ROVOMAR-118865 format. One record per residue (C-alpha): residue number from 1; residue in three letters; chain; x negated, y negated, z negated. Coordinates in nm, 4 decimals, padded with zeros to 6 digits. Example, Ala and Ser with C-alpha at 12.3 -4.5 7.8 and 13.67 -1.06 7.14 Angstrom:
BEGIN
<i = 1&aa = ala&ch = A&c1 = -01.2300&c2 = 00.4500&c3 = -00.7800>
<i = 2&aa = ser&ch = A&c1 = -01.3670&c2 = 00.1060&c3 = -00.7140>
# end
This chain:
BEGIN
<i = 1&aa = met&ch = A&c1 = 04.0976&c2 = 01.5617&c3 = 00.5053>
<i = 2&aa = asp&ch = A&c1 = 04.2593&c2 = 01.4267&c3 = 00.8080>
<i = 3&aa = asp&ch = A&c1 = 04.5423&c2 = 01.1963&c3 = 00.7169>
<i = 4&aa = glu&ch = A&c1 = 04.7385&c2 = 01.2761&c3 = 01.0529>
<i = 5&aa = phe&ch = A&c1 = 04.8299&c2 = 01.6250&c3 = 00.9071>
<i = 6&aa = asp&ch = A&c1 = 05.1169&c2 = 01.6724&c3 = 00.6648>
<i = 7&aa = phe&ch = A&c1 = 05.1292&c2 = 02.0068&c3 = 00.4788>
<i = 8&aa = gln&ch = A&c1 = 05.4607&c2 = 02.0816&c3 = 00.2795>
<i = 9&aa = ile&ch = A&c1 = 05.6388&c2 = 02.3970&c3 = 00.1603>
<i = 10&aa = ile&ch = A&c1 = 05.9932&c2 = 02.3806&c3 = 00.2786>
<i = 11&aa = gly&ch = A&c1 = 06.2939&c2 = 02.5860&c3 = 00.1282>
<i = 12&aa = ser&ch = A&c1 = 06.4662&c2 = 02.6863&c3 = 00.4558>
<i = 13&aa = val&ch = A&c1 = 06.4176&c2 = 02.7063&c3 = 00.8233>
<i = 14&aa = gly&ch = A&c1 = 06.6965&c2 = 02.4698&c3 = 00.8780>
<i = 15&aa = gln&ch = A&c1 = 06.5182&c2 = 02.2194&c3 = 00.6667>
<i = 16&aa = leu&ch = A&c1 = 06.2124&c2 = 02.2781&c3 = 00.8562>
<i = 17&aa = glu&ch = A&c1 = 06.3541&c2 = 02.2270&c3 = 01.1836>
<i = 18&aa = arg&ch = A&c1 = 06.5175&c2 = 01.9059&c3 = 01.0660>
<i = 19&aa = lys&ch = A&c1 = 06.1793&c2 = 01.7778&c3 = 00.9339>
<i = 20&aa = ile&ch = A&c1 = 06.0120&c2 = 01.8534&c3 = 01.2543>
<i = 21&aa = arg&ch = A&c1 = 06.2652&c2 = 01.6884&c3 = 01.4677>
<i = 22&aa = ala&ch = A&c1 = 06.2590&c2 = 01.3645&c3 = 01.2654>
<i = 23&aa = gln&ch = A&c1 = 05.8771&c2 = 01.3612&c3 = 01.2997>
<i = 24&aa = ala&ch = A&c1 = 05.9090&c2 = 01.4278&c3 = 01.6759>
<i = 25&aa = ala&ch = A&c1 = 06.1436&c2 = 01.1429&c3 = 01.7003>
<i = 26&aa = thr&ch = A&c1 = 05.8868&c2 = 00.9077&c3 = 01.5653>
<i = 27&aa = gly&ch = A&c1 = 05.6462&c2 = 01.0086&c3 = 01.8416>
<i = 28&aa = ala&ch = A&c1 = 05.4509&c2 = 01.2795&c3 = 01.6584>
<i = 29&aa = thr&ch = A&c1 = 05.3666&c2 = 01.6035&c3 = 01.8218>
<i = 30&aa = ala&ch = A&c1 = 05.5536&c2 = 01.8977&c3 = 01.6701>
<i = 31&aa = arg&ch = A&c1 = 05.6950&c2 = 02.2291&c3 = 01.7340>
<i = 32&aa = leu&ch = A&c1 = 05.8559&c2 = 02.5183&c3 = 01.5553>
<i = 33&aa = val&ch = A&c1 = 05.6691&c2 = 02.8553&c3 = 01.6147>
<i = 34&aa = asp&ch = A&c1 = 05.7029&c2 = 03.2065&c3 = 01.4780>
<i = 35&aa = gly&ch = A&c1 = 05.4669&c2 = 03.4911&c3 = 01.5032>
<i = 36&aa = phe&ch = A&c1 = 05.7359&c2 = 03.7593&c3 = 01.5042>
<i = 37&aa = cys&ch = A&c1 = 05.8703&c2 = 03.8717&c3 = 01.8397>
<i = 38&aa = trp&ch = A&c1 = 06.2493&c2 = 03.8328&c3 = 01.8406>
<i = 39&aa = pro&ch = A&c1 = 06.4629&c2 = 03.9837&c3 = 02.1112>
<i = 40&aa = trp&ch = A&c1 = 06.4753&c2 = 03.7574&c3 = 02.4284>
<i = 41&aa = ser&ch = A&c1 = 06.8331&c2 = 03.7746&c3 = 02.5801>
<i = 42&aa = asp&ch = A&c1 = 06.9271&c2 = 03.6600&c3 = 02.9029>
<i = 43&aa = pro&ch = A&c1 = 07.1354&c2 = 03.3387&c3 = 02.9280>
<i = 44&aa = asp&ch = A&c1 = 07.5197&c2 = 03.3718&c3 = 02.8736>
<i = 45&aa = asp&ch = A&c1 = 07.7629&c2 = 03.3326&c3 = 03.1613>
<i = 46&aa = asp&ch = A&c1 = 07.7472&c2 = 02.9439&c3 = 03.1099>
<i = 47&aa = gly&ch = A&c1 = 07.3742&c2 = 02.9477&c3 = 03.1572>
<i = 48&aa = gln&ch = A&c1 = 07.3249&c2 = 02.8658&c3 = 02.7831>
<i = 49&aa = leu&ch = A&c1 = 07.0325&c2 = 03.0282&c3 = 02.5819>
<i = 50&aa = val&ch = A&c1 = 07.1527&c2 = 03.2929&c3 = 02.3264>
<i = 51&aa = pro&ch = A&c1 = 07.0279&c2 = 03.2112&c3 = 01.9652>
<i = 52&aa = asp&ch = A&c1 = 06.8355&c2 = 03.5424&c3 = 01.9126>
<i = 53&aa = val&ch = A&c1 = 06.6341&c2 = 03.4150&c3 = 01.6287>
<i = 54&aa = arg&ch = A&c1 = 06.8550&c2 = 03.4285&c3 = 01.3144>
<i = 55&aa = val&ch = A&c1 = 06.7497&c2 = 03.3576&c3 = 00.9459>
<i = 56&aa = gly&ch = A&c1 = 07.0542&c2 = 03.3320&c3 = 00.7262>
<i = 57&aa = asp&ch = A&c1 = 07.3014&c2 = 03.1116&c3 = 00.8733>
<i = 58&aa = trp&ch = A&c1 = 07.0332&c2 = 02.9324&c3 = 01.0951>
<i = 59&aa = ser&ch = A&c1 = 06.9663&c2 = 03.0318&c3 = 01.4518>
<i = 60&aa = met&ch = A&c1 = 06.8130&c2 = 02.9272&c3 = 01.7796>
<i = 61&aa = pro&ch = A&c1 = 06.6758&c2 = 03.0747&c3 = 02.0935>
<i = 62&aa = trp&ch = A&c1 = 06.3421&c2 = 03.2593&c3 = 02.0730>
<i = 63&aa = asn&ch = A&c1 = 06.1909&c2 = 03.0551&c3 = 02.3575>
<i = 64&aa = ala&ch = A&c1 = 06.2933&c2 = 02.7913&c3 = 02.6128>
<i = 65&aa = arg&ch = A&c1 = 06.3211&c2 = 02.8954&c3 = 02.9777>
<i = 66&aa = val&ch = A&c1 = 06.2848&c2 = 02.6506&c3 = 03.2692>
<i = 67&aa = gly&ch = A&c1 = 06.6176&c2 = 02.4928&c3 = 03.3867>
<i = 68&aa = leu&ch = A&c1 = 06.8142&c2 = 02.6325&c3 = 03.0808>
<i = 69&aa = arg&ch = A&c1 = 06.9427&c2 = 02.4583&c3 = 02.7853>
<i = 70&aa = arg&ch = A&c1 = 07.0264&c2 = 02.5877&c3 = 02.4262>
<i = 71&aa = arg&ch = A&c1 = 07.3613&c2 = 02.5941&c3 = 02.2665>
<i = 72&aa = asp&ch = A&c1 = 07.3182&c2 = 02.3377&c3 = 01.9900>
<i = 73&aa = arg&ch = A&c1 = 07.5405&c2 = 02.4553&c3 = 01.6917>
<i = 74&aa = arg&ch = A&c1 = 07.3983&c2 = 02.1978&c3 = 01.4206>
<i = 75&aa = pro&ch = A&c1 = 07.6129&c2 = 01.9104&c3 = 01.3065>
# end
């Protein structure tokens, strides 16, 4: 088994995102992906990406677009 991989079952998407971001902050390569195609809205009037992907109270944009930023609602 390769010691560079960490497999865990996580209870929520928000918890998964926090764990991935914590690992990325240490220099690890990490990303959050999903196999389901969510709507892909145009940015809002302020140029912010719309949080199309929603699971419970967690949300984020489906995909990044060059030159645009997401609206970060997390504490």
